[in-house]
KOLKE-359512 format. One line per field, with one value per residue (C-alpha): x, y, z negated; residue number from 1. Coordinates in Angstrom, 3 decimals. Each point is the difference from the previous one (the first is absolute). Layout:
// residues N
xx: X; ...
yy: Y; ...
zz: Z; ...
seq: NUM; ...
***
This chain:
// residues 152
xx: -4.500; -0.542; 2.831; 1.535; -1.149; 3.218; -0.115; -3.681; 0.482; 2.684; -2.196; -2.907; 2.275; 1.122; -3.603; -0.980; 2.972; 0.236; -3.483; 0.586; 3.223; -1.693; -2.919; 2.346; 1.960; -3.185; -1.507; 3.174; 0.343; -3.623; 0.974; 3.173; -0.386; -1.357; -1.351; -2.987; 1.141; -0.653; -1.410; 2.577; 0.155; 0.782; 2.744; 1.434; -0.138; 1.753; 2.739; 0.461; 0.219; 2.478; 2.167; -0.412; -0.386; -1.400; -1.755; -2.762; -3.652; 0.228; 3.092; -1.675; -3.139; 2.046; 2.064; -3.140; -1.873; -2.709; -1.829; 1.481; -3.382; -0.339; 3.558; -0.693; -3.124; 1.928; 2.802; -2.537; -1.290; 3.511; 0.931; -3.091; 0.997; 3.443; 1.903; 1.156; 1.143; -0.419; 2.313; -0.560; 2.782; 1.539; 0.437; -3.504; -2.611; -2.313; 2.443; -0.075; 2.923; -0.787; 1.830; -0.713; -0.818; 2.246; -2.795; -0.577; 3.744; 0.078; -3.017; 1.331; 3.332; -1.762; -2.161; 3.020; 1.927; -2.925; -0.355; 3.739; 0.054; -2.799; 1.794; 3.387; -1.408; -1.764; 3.036; 2.151; -2.239; 0.556; 2.800; 3.024; -1.198; -3.370; 1.687; 2.365; -2.865; -1.998; 3.019; 0.774; -3.614; -0.251; 1.558; -2.192; -3.119; 0.804; 0.397; -3.257; -1.821; 1.365; -1.137; -3.490; -0.361; 0.721; -2.831; 1.262
yy: 1.322; 3.726; 2.258; 2.163; 3.613; 1.372; -2.594; 0.522; 3.109; -1.808; -3.097; 2.197; 1.772; -3.286; -1.206; 3.245; 0.494; -3.487; 0.025; 3.606; -0.992; -3.045; 2.058; 2.602; -2.681; -1.769; 3.179; 0.835; -3.437; 0.082; 3.001; -1.482; -3.797; -1.012; -3.386; -0.885; 0.156; -3.264; 0.123; 0.730; -3.588; -1.186; 2.609; -1.228; -3.577; 0.999; 1.798; -3.025; -2.446; 2.376; -0.058; -3.722; -1.691; -3.498; 0.828; -2.473; 0.905; -0.737; 2.202; 2.826; -0.290; 0.097; 2.986; 1.943; -1.077; -1.692; -3.288; -2.516; -0.492; 3.762; 0.206; -2.968; 1.667; 3.227; -1.914; -1.700; 3.460; 1.307; -3.069; 0.473; 3.668; -1.051; 1.391; -3.208; -3.416; -3.035; -2.997; -3.220; -1.127; -3.170; -1.557; 0.846; 0.566; 1.719; 2.909; 2.849; 2.354; 3.488; 1.990; 3.339; -0.047; 2.136; 2.569; 0.149; 0.391; 2.973; 1.602; -0.520; 1.527; 2.899; 0.679; -0.327; 2.493; 2.451; -0.303; 0.403; 3.018; 1.712; -0.521; 1.052; 3.246; 0.820; -1.107; 2.413; 2.876; -0.746; 1.452; -2.080; -0.424; -1.400; -2.380; -1.233; -0.448; -2.069; -2.134; -0.562; -0.985; -2.725; -2.872; 0.809; 0.200; -3.438; -1.437; 1.696; -1.591; -3.403; 0.428; 1.098; -3.098; -2.318; -0.216; 0.424
zz: -26.947; 0.527; 1.081; -2.677; -0.076; 1.590; 2.806; 0.828; 2.210; 2.016; 0.361; 1.116; 2.464; 1.554; 0.240; 1.750; 2.348; 1.497; 1.589; 1.106; 1.748; 1.536; 1.332; 1.465; 1.862; 1.074; 1.447; 1.899; 1.558; 1.152; 2.152; 1.479; 0.144; 3.420; -1.149; -2.162; -3.617; -1.844; -3.534; -2.701; -1.246; 3.529; 0.304; -3.302; 1.323; 3.226; -1.939; -2.238; 2.907; 1.651; -3.133; -0.662; 3.374; -0.469; -3.270; -0.868; -0.411; -3.739; -0.411; 1.905; -2.132; -3.209; 1.146; 0.977; -3.145; 2.076; -0.303; 2.428; 1.679; 0.634; 1.325; 2.269; 1.409; 0.590; 1.728; 2.261; 1.046; 0.538; 2.055; 2.177; 0.451; 1.237; -2.987; -1.682; 1.122; -2.289; 0.075; -1.915; -2.297; 1.505; -3.462; -1.278; 2.717; -2.524; -0.364; 2.519; 0.597; 1.283; 2.656; 1.646; 3.680; 2.193; 0.352; -3.747; -0.607; 2.415; -1.671; -3.528; 1.019; 1.696; -3.081; -2.298; 2.129; -0.121; -3.790; -0.485; 2.295; -1.925; -3.291; 1.387; 1.413; -3.270; -2.003; 1.997; -1.078; -3.679; -2.030; -0.920; -3.599; 1.155; 2.455; -2.716; -2.472; 2.500; 0.888; -3.687; -0.728; 2.663; -2.003; -3.012; 2.191; 1.474; -3.507; -1.029; 2.946; -0.972; -3.599; 1.070; 2.207; -2.910; -2.512; -3.549
seq: 1; 2; 3; 4; 5; 6; 7; 8; 9; 10; 11; 12; 13; 14; 15; 16; 17; 18; 19; 20; 21; 22; 23; 24; 25; 26; 27; 28; 29; 30; 31; 32; 33; 34; 35; 36; 37; 38; 39; 40; 41; 42; 43; 44; 45; 46; 47; 48; 49; 50; 51; 52; 53; 54; 55; 56; 57; 58; 59; 60; 61; 62; 63; 64; 65; 66; 67; 68; 69; 70; 71; 72; 73; 74; 75; 76; 77; 78; 79; 80; 81; 82; 83; 84; 85; 86; 87; 88; 89; 90; 91; 92; 93; 94; 95; 96; 97; 98; 99; 100; 101; 102; 103; 104; 105; 106; 107; 108; 109; 110; 111; 112; 113; 114; 115; 116; 117; 118; 119; 120; 121; 122; 123; 124; 125; 126; 127; 128; 129; 130; 131; 132; 133; 134; 135; 136; 137; 138; 139; 140; 141; 142; 143; 144; 145; 146; 147; 148; 149; 150; 151; 152
***
């Protein structure tokens, strides 16, 4: 289904601004983060495990829209790098639950604080109308992301 003519400029704007915002944050953190930056998918996995401690490999793969085998391979790399800890489920030994290591938790928090600081400083330079518009758009952007994830 194609967007209606009036919605097309807004859809194009969203498609253009999100990568721009991501690149701006990514470039800034490269300057200030004292640790090697993992690939984006690993950062997303770390954030997800932080939010949902004990998440299973299958749940992580589904949330990141990955094949379970690819997620498992990534988790093996991240475990070897000391970022994740795997624990077998006592009821079903085939199931692995994921937890951040203490070092990974510190790094994720540090990166989150940097990202938040960048946005807060930039946000403070915007006018009140822009800040209100961004705040008002957040729930709709979250719903939009959810709708994009689900194939129609």
